[in-house]
C-alpha positions as CSV (number, residue, x, y, z in Angstrom):
1,M,11.7,19.9,-20.0
2,S,15.0,21.6,-19.0
3,R,17.8,19.6,-17.5
4,S,17.6,21.4,-14.2
5,V,13.8,20.9,-13.9
6,G,14.3,17.2,-14.7
7,F,17.0,17.0,-12.1
8,L,14.9,18.7,-9.5
9,L,11.9,16.4,-10.3
10,F,14.1,13.3,-9.8
11,L,15.3,14.6,-6.4
12,V,11.8,15.5,-5.2
13,L,10.3,12.2,-6.4
14,T,13.1,10.0,-5.0
15,V,14.2,11.7,-1.8
16,G,10.7,13.1,-1.0
17,G,8.9,9.9,-1.9
18,G,11.3,7.7,0.0
19,L,11.3,9.8,3.1
20,A,7.5,10.2,3.1
21,I,7.0,6.4,2.8
22,G,9.6,5.9,5.5
23,Y,7.8,8.3,7.8
24,I,4.3,6.9,7.0
25,T,5.5,3.3,7.7
26,L,7.7,3.9,10.8
27,P,8.4,0.7,12.6
28,G,5.9,0.4,15.4
29,E,5.2,-1.9,18.4
30,W,5.0,-4.9,16.1
31,Y,8.6,-4.4,14.9
32,A,9.8,-3.5,18.4
33,W,8.7,-6.8,19.7
34,L,10.4,-8.9,17.0
35,V,13.4,-11.0,17.9
36,K,16.3,-9.3,16.1
37,P,19.7,-10.7,14.9
38,S,22.8,-9.6,16.8
39,F,23.9,-7.5,13.8
40,N,20.7,-5.5,13.6
41,P,21.8,-1.8,13.5
42,P,20.2,0.8,15.8
43,N,17.1,2.5,14.4
44,W,18.7,5.9,14.3
45,I,21.0,4.8,11.5
46,F,18.3,4.2,8.9
47,P,17.1,7.8,8.2
48,P,20.6,9.3,7.4
49,V,21.7,6.3,5.4
50,W,18.5,6.3,3.3
51,T,18.7,10.0,2.8
52,I,22.1,9.7,1.3
53,L,21.1,6.7,-0.8
54,Y,18.0,8.4,-2.1
55,V,20.1,11.4,-3.3
56,L,22.4,9.0,-5.1
57,I,19.5,7.1,-6.6
58,A,17.9,10.3,-7.8
59,V,21.1,11.6,-9.4
60,A,21.7,8.2,-11.1
61,G,18.1,8.2,-12.4
62,W,18.4,11.7,-13.7
63,R,21.7,10.8,-15.5
64,V,20.2,7.8,-17.4
65,W,17.1,9.9,-18.1
66,D,19.1,12.8,-19.4
67,R,21.0,10.4,-21.7
68,D,17.8,8.6,-22.8
69,L,19.2,5.2,-21.8
70,T,16.0,3.2,-22.1
71,S,17.1,-0.1,-20.5
72,A,18.7,1.6,-17.6
73,Q,15.6,3.7,-17.1
74,Q,13.5,0.6,-17.0
75,F,15.6,-0.9,-14.3
76,W,15.7,2.4,-12.5
77,W,11.9,2.7,-12.4
78,A,11.5,-1.0,-11.4
79,Q,13.9,-0.5,-8.4
80,L,12.1,2.6,-7.3
81,V,8.7,0.9,-7.3
82,L,10.1,-2.1,-5.4
83,N,11.9,0.2,-3.0
84,F,8.8,2.2,-2.3
85,L,6.8,-1.0,-1.9
86,W,9.0,-2.7,0.7
87,S,8.2,-0.6,3.7
88,P,4.4,-0.7,3.4
89,V,4.6,-4.5,2.9
90,F,7.0,-5.2,5.7
91,F,6.1,-2.6,8.3
92,G,2.6,-1.6,7.2
93,F,1.1,-5.1,6.5
94,Q,3.7,-6.9,8.7
95,Q,4.3,-9.4,5.9
96,M,8.0,-10.4,6.4
97,G,7.7,-13.2,3.8
98,V,6.3,-11.0,1.1
99,G,8.7,-8.3,2.1
100,L,11.5,-10.8,1.5
101,L,10.2,-11.4,-2.0
102,V,10.0,-7.7,-2.7
103,I,13.5,-7.0,-1.4
104,V,15.0,-9.9,-3.4
105,L,13.4,-8.5,-6.5
106,L,14.7,-5.0,-5.5
107,L,18.2,-6.5,-5.2
108,I,17.9,-8.0,-8.7
109,S,16.7,-4.7,-10.2
110,I,19.6,-2.8,-8.6
111,I,22.1,-5.3,-10.1
112,G,20.3,-5.1,-13.5
113,F,20.6,-1.3,-13.4
114,I,24.3,-1.4,-12.6
115,R,24.8,-4.0,-15.4
116,V,23.0,-2.0,-18.1
117,A,24.3,1.4,-17.0
118,W,28.0,0.3,-16.6
119,E,29.2,1.0,-20.1
120,P,27.1,3.9,-21.3
121,E,26.8,5.7,-17.9
122,R,29.4,4.4,-15.4
123,P,29.0,7.3,-12.9
124,A,25.3,6.4,-12.5
125,A,26.2,2.7,-12.2
126,L,28.8,3.5,-9.5
127,M,26.3,5.6,-7.6
128,F,24.2,2.4,-7.2
129,I,27.1,0.4,-5.5
130,P,26.4,1.7,-2.0
131,Y,22.7,1.1,-2.6
132,L,23.5,-2.5,-3.6
133,V,25.6,-3.1,-0.5
134,W,22.9,-1.6,1.8
135,V,20.0,-3.5,0.2
136,A,22.1,-6.7,0.3
137,F,22.5,-6.1,4.1
138,A,18.8,-5.3,4.4
139,T,18.0,-8.5,2.6
140,L,20.1,-10.4,5.2
141,L,18.2,-8.6,7.9
142,N,14.9,-9.4,6.3
143,V,15.8,-13.1,6.0
144,S,17.0,-13.2,9.7
145,L,13.9,-11.5,11.0
146,Y,11.8,-13.9,9.0
147,L,13.6,-17.0,10.4
148,L,13.8,-15.7,13.9
149,N,10.1,-14.8,14.1
150,P,8.0,-17.6,12.7
151,V,4.4,-16.7,11.9
152,S,1.9,-18.2,14.3
């Protein structure tokens, strides 16, 4: 496969998949009625932030794939699966506790990617820093929502 085709596939899979899952699992009435923490951002901020992050994730994934960095690829695929799993678990199945478990595992996989990519592919590792910050914030939101909205 050519490098440009590989790059395009990473973009389509990551950006397209992420945006599709986000669209399919839009927050509904259930989420609207939840008690939210004071630092909860407005809903309009999520699509542009995730679009930018998905582009960075795709480029980082392509870079480690292009250099055949196996350990980094394993962490990259793990984070993508966990990323794509969180919205259906949290919004679709309305499982905040399970969502919390998924997002903590996602955070760990992002840190793992940064760690193993740091020496051989620093640009890819650096592209994951904004993602790490955002998911750490999202984890705090998930914890807060879980604590503020006890299950009956």
